[in-house]
N, C-alpha and C positions, 0 to 999 in steps of 0.2 A: 450406221452399220453396227450390228450387234457383236459384242466381244472386242471392239476396237477401243484402245485407250488413247484419249486425246491429251495433248500437252498444251494446256492453256486455252487458246481460242479455237473455235470451230470454223470450218469452211476455208475460204481462200486465205485467210490471215493466219491459219495455224502454221506453226513452224515445220519445215520439212525435215530438218535434222535437229537432234538434241545432243548436246555434248560440247566438247570432247571428253571422253572418259578413257582411263588407262586400262590396257589389256592386262588381265591377271594371268591367264594361261591359255594355251591352245588345246582344244579338245578335238581330237580327230584331225582330219585333213583340212576341213573347211569351216570349223566351228571355233569361236573364241568366247571366253568368259570375260566380261567387263566389270570394272569396279564402278557400280552405280551408287548414287547418293541415297540417303534415307527416304527422300520423298518419292523415289521410284522403286520402293521396296516391293510393290505389287507386280513388277515387271520381272520376267525370267532373265537373269543376267547372261544367258548363252545366246549368241547371235551367229547367223550364217554369215560368211564373208561377203556375200552379195549385198547385205544390209548395212555394211560398214563403209565409211568414206574415210580416205586417208587424210589425216590432219598434219600438215607441215607447219610446225611451230617456228616462228621467227623470233629468236631470242632478243633481237634488237628492238622489237616492237613492244616488249613487255616493260611496263613502267613500274618500278618498285613503289610500294605504298608509302614508304617513308619520305619520298621526294615530293609527294603531293600534300600541300599544306591546306587543310580544311579549316574554314572559319566556323564559328559557333552556329551559324545559320545553315551549315552543311553545304556551303558553296565554296568555289575556288576561283582563283584568278588565272586565266589562260595567258601564258607568257610565250611568245614565239621564240624559237631557238635560232633559226636562220631564215633568211629570205631565199626561196628557191627560184623565183622568177619575178620579173617585173611587169 
């Protein structure tokens, strides 16, 4: 398709959604301006509300980077926290 910007791969393996990004301000009734990274500078940051998907962030699932101990080979040891089922 001419004029369509692809994010990464083409075809079936291309991502459906890119983000999440923070909303900077509301423009009109149905338009929002997003804070996009520098690699998406060619994309207009204003989107219609129908193109956005709600992102519910779970603060419990965020792992702080300080708690992950990386080795020199950039690998880490996976340590189980608790047994959920047997």
